[in-house]
C-alpha atoms as one frame of an Amber mdcrd trajectory, in Angstrom:
protein
 -18.120  -1.154  10.486 -16.301  -3.886   8.609 -13.165  -3.472  10.739 -13.001
  -1.855  14.169  -9.776  -1.633  16.169  -9.728  -0.221  19.712  -6.436   0.447
  21.548  -4.810  -2.683  20.107  -1.345  -3.518  21.446   0.890  -6.521  20.843
   4.020  -7.331  22.816   6.693  -9.896  21.997   8.763 -10.193  25.143  10.100
  -6.682  25.707   9.285  -5.505  22.172   6.021  -3.630  21.672   5.077  -4.340
  18.046   1.736  -2.482  18.244   1.073   0.331  20.679  -2.516   1.455  21.164
  -3.884   1.501  17.600  -7.465   2.711  17.142  -9.297   3.090  13.807 -12.384
   1.903  11.910 -12.891   0.872   8.297 -16.334   1.026   6.688 -17.854  -1.348
   4.175 -16.628  -0.846   0.616 -13.463   1.065   1.542 -10.085   0.197   0.046
  -7.500   1.125   2.673  -3.742   1.185   2.212  -1.765   0.200   5.314   1.683
   1.779   5.163   4.695   1.796   7.423   8.440   1.109   7.468   9.705  -2.441
   7.864   9.019  -3.540  11.429   6.261  -0.968  11.966   3.713  -3.665  12.894
   1.689  -3.972   9.674   1.846  -7.765   9.390   1.218  -8.169  13.125  -1.941
  -6.078  12.829  -3.143  -8.131   9.857  -2.497 -11.381  11.721  -4.589 -10.122
  14.649  -7.465  -9.146  12.341  -7.367 -12.600  10.709  -7.214 -14.415  14.082
  -3.702 -15.791  13.583  -2.446 -13.867  16.632  -4.251 -12.660  19.775  -3.704
  -9.046  20.861  -1.910  -8.392  24.144  -4.232  -5.482  24.904  -7.294  -3.874
  23.357 -10.034  -5.254  21.126 -10.666  -5.753  17.432 -13.789  -6.781  15.544
 -14.453  -7.770  11.923 -18.023  -7.480  10.613 -19.139  -7.011  14.217 -17.485
 -10.196  15.536 -14.735 -10.004  18.142 -11.506 -11.585  16.861 -10.967 -13.321
  20.204 -14.439 -14.434  21.245 -15.854 -15.152  17.767 -12.786 -16.125  15.745
 -14.580 -18.717  13.578 -17.202 -16.148  12.545 -14.397 -13.734  11.648 -12.569
 -16.362   9.559 -15.733 -17.087   7.577 -15.897 -13.433   6.549 -12.241 -12.716
   5.857 -10.048 -13.561   2.871  -6.342 -13.322   3.693  -3.281 -13.209   1.438
  -0.204 -13.222   3.709   3.128 -11.719   2.703   4.760 -15.157   2.502   2.109
 -17.012   0.569   1.929 -20.642   1.858   0.830 -23.027  -0.893   0.781 -26.796
  -1.455   3.361 -26.995  -4.223   2.621 -30.618  -5.200  -1.057 -29.930  -5.954
  -2.334 -28.807  -9.325  -3.881 -25.336  -9.412  -7.435 -26.697  -9.621  -6.745
 -29.238  -6.885  -5.385 -26.541  -4.603  -8.387 -24.274  -5.041 -10.803 -27.215
  -4.754  -9.169 -28.133  -1.440  -9.563 -24.534  -0.204 -13.221 -24.543  -1.284
 -13.738 -27.806   0.626 -12.207 -26.342   3.795 -14.816 -23.586   3.613 -17.583
 -26.149   3.047 -18.663 -24.651  -0.273 -21.223 -26.283  -2.513 -20.677 -26.602
  -6.269 -16.935 -26.349  -5.724 -15.961 -26.965  -9.351 -18.029 -24.002 -10.534
 -16.554 -21.743  -7.868 -12.998 -22.837  -8.663 -13.535 -22.127 -12.389 -14.908
 -18.680 -11.568 -11.864 -17.830  -9.431  -9.416 -19.100 -12.055 -11.011 -16.804
 -14.613 -11.237 -13.835 -12.277  -7.551 -13.778 -11.291  -6.227 -14.760 -14.736
  -4.972 -18.263 -13.969  -6.489 -19.844 -17.084  -3.248 -20.510 -19.019  -1.617
 -22.106 -15.938  -4.537 -23.997 -14.411  -3.310 -27.459 -15.472   0.129 -27.058
 -13.864   1.294 -27.987 -10.393   1.579 -24.958  -8.094   5.306 -25.664  -7.704
   5.798 -25.213 -11.465   4.344 -21.701 -11.468   6.279 -18.443 -11.487   6.140
 -16.319  -8.347   3.600 -14.017  -9.995   1.214 -16.858 -10.791   1.663 -18.340
  -7.312   0.566 -14.958  -5.995  -2.557 -15.258  -8.135  -3.270 -18.684  -6.665
  -3.034 -17.151  -3.189  -5.411 -14.372  -4.182  -7.867 -16.875  -5.682  -7.698
 -18.886  -2.448  -8.432 -15.732  -0.424 -11.481 -15.044  -2.622 -12.807 -18.596
  -2.991 -15.433 -18.306  -0.220 -16.615 -14.825  -1.306 -15.514 -13.034   1.894
 -16.858  -9.657   2.989 -13.386  -8.414   3.975 -10.105  -8.902   2.101  -6.788
  -8.467   3.900  -3.838  -8.445   1.512  -0.200  -8.271   2.622   1.978  -7.122
  -0.317  -0.462  -8.485  -2.957   1.632  -7.498  -6.007   4.937  -8.817  -4.685
   6.841 -10.658  -7.424   4.498  -9.714 -10.258   5.740  -8.308 -13.565   4.479
  -4.853 -14.707   1.624  -6.303 -16.796   0.496  -8.567 -13.956   0.650  -5.665
 -11.509  -1.740  -3.654 -13.694  -4.149  -6.619 -13.850  -4.085  -7.290 -10.090
  -4.465  -3.589  -9.265  -7.541  -3.435 -11.487  -8.929  -6.562  -9.813  -8.389
  -5.163  -6.302 -10.017  -1.868  -7.293 -13.012  -3.765  -8.694 -13.247  -5.879
  -5.537 -13.298  -2.676  -3.499 -16.674  -1.809  -5.024 -18.256  -4.822  -3.330
 -15.941  -5.680  -0.414 -13.833  -4.004   2.234 -10.150  -4.248   1.338  -7.129
  -3.583   3.541  -3.771  -3.959   1.811  -0.204  -3.280   2.845   2.396  -2.293
   0.287   5.634  -0.341  -0.043   4.698   0.903  -3.524   3.325   4.429  -3.129
   1.997   4.595  -6.705  -0.033   1.494  -5.924  -1.655   3.176  -2.930  -2.523
   6.266  -4.955  -3.919   4.141  -7.804  -6.049   1.811  -5.682  -6.784   3.118
  -2.195  -9.534   5.449  -0.997  -7.742   6.025   2.278  -4.284   5.645   3.809
  -3.359   4.496   7.311   0.306   4.973   8.233   1.820   3.342  11.301   5.331
   3.726  12.675   6.826   1.779  15.581   3.398   0.320  16.264   1.638   3.678
  16.544  -0.837   5.405  14.246   0.759   8.492  12.675  -1.751   9.255   9.883
  -5.251   8.249   8.775  -6.649  10.209   5.834  -7.221  10.285   2.089  -4.011
  10.258   0.048  -4.914  13.615  -1.521  -5.354  15.199   1.926  -2.022  13.827
   3.132  -0.231  15.258   0.098  -1.779  18.690   0.670  -0.724  18.969   4.318
   1.121  22.243   4.793   4.876  21.959   4.955   7.569  24.467   5.774   9.253
  24.256   2.384   8.248  23.773  -1.240  10.356  23.236  -4.343  10.740  24.189
  -7.993  12.129  21.880 -10.643  14.172  23.940 -13.110  15.965  22.889 -16.292
  18.573  25.212 -17.820  20.276  24.933 -21.213  23.747  24.775 -19.642  25.459
  23.762 -16.428  25.559  25.877 -13.293  26.672  25.341  -9.682  25.065  24.955
  -6.283  26.701  28.146  -4.990  25.395  30.150  -7.939  21.859  28.815  -7.456
  21.917  29.581  -3.728  22.477  33.234  -4.633  18.903  33.377  -5.994  16.671
  35.318  -3.586  14.435  32.944  -1.619  16.244  29.695  -2.553  17.323  27.775
   0.575  18.654  24.568  -0.967  19.670  23.326  -4.426  19.840  19.655  -5.398
  21.109  18.411  -8.745  18.691  15.997 -10.459  20.144  15.050 -13.841  21.714
  16.863 -16.776  21.032  20.573 -16.236  17.933  20.013 -14.077  17.836  21.190
 -10.457  15.425  20.984  -7.551  15.332  24.337  -5.782  13.803  24.476  -2.292
  12.173  27.636  -0.968   9.999  28.720   1.956   6.355  27.707   1.678   4.146
  30.525   0.416   6.973  32.385  -1.354   7.366  32.528  -5.126  10.988  32.691
  -6.327  10.158  32.136 -10.005  10.802  35.760 -11.083  14.169  35.619  -9.294
  15.022  32.365 -11.120  14.394  34.010 -14.514  16.429  37.049 -13.453  19.283
  34.716 -12.421  19.153  32.996 -15.820  19.388  36.289 -17.681  22.327  37.465
 -15.532  24.257  34.222 -16.165  23.398  33.891 -19.865  21.231  30.824 -19.334
  17.937  29.816 -20.902  15.174  28.247 -18.791  14.007  25.167 -20.699  11.542
  24.060 -18.050  10.137  25.377 -14.774   7.455  23.759 -12.662   6.443  23.344
  -9.072   7.586  20.016  -7.703   4.497  18.001  -6.819   4.504  16.627  -3.310
   4.177  12.857  -3.488   2.902  10.380  -0.950   6.445   9.042  -0.623   7.628
  12.414   0.690   4.757  12.537   3.204   5.579   8.985   4.294   9.214   9.940
   4.941   8.195  12.984   6.977   5.678  11.092   9.115   7.907   8.097   9.820
  11.068  10.127  10.344  13.021   8.206   7.706
């Protein structure tokens, strides 16, 4: 296992930030770590990267205990923290050369050039880090995390501050890295998880509430489902609630409504009958796809 966590807990005074987490991540997996603010995601990442010791339990990276063999763990982990600490007065190449020197790499110049190309820093490589936009600073942090060719990458909000084009580039890079390394990344962007991650781990209040593929989480049975319906004219909530099987009606935009119904039932014929009775035309009718965001809200109680 690339990452193994056994009953990990972390306490700050009276606050229990992590509460008995247990999971394993295999080599080559790209895992999304999700949770509300304050759920313990960053604390867990800091434990796995040896920045913080756990209060209880054990964790190992590439077979090395994070407490007893922390230097071995650090050699095998690349870490991009949420608040990316950089030396703003150094030029991009200087910064990466310094990071390569810390890791004791040979042929540092060649490695630095390779990282600059891989993360798309070429146009900005002759600037000081402090002159870069937030998006390019994030790329410097990612290049620094990759400079020593680690087996495991731990990324805390890796696309924070990037523009849409940069996000696409970094997502593609992370997905490519996942074919050769183990990647754990936290993010609040659900589309990012679905685009990149093989597996999703959701924690809430320091506890594990889900660990599965995104597709499996979306397909979990729920008590209610929904139809998205667009009519050619306006109608009202009370009128829509008169449709057999409809339990809730929510206005979306224009003449489009989200109609909730019991799982397993099919109110579509009743919707068409309602339209005919009220002189309406149905311009669109489809089942509302259950997204990861909805699952997240259910599991974390938000």
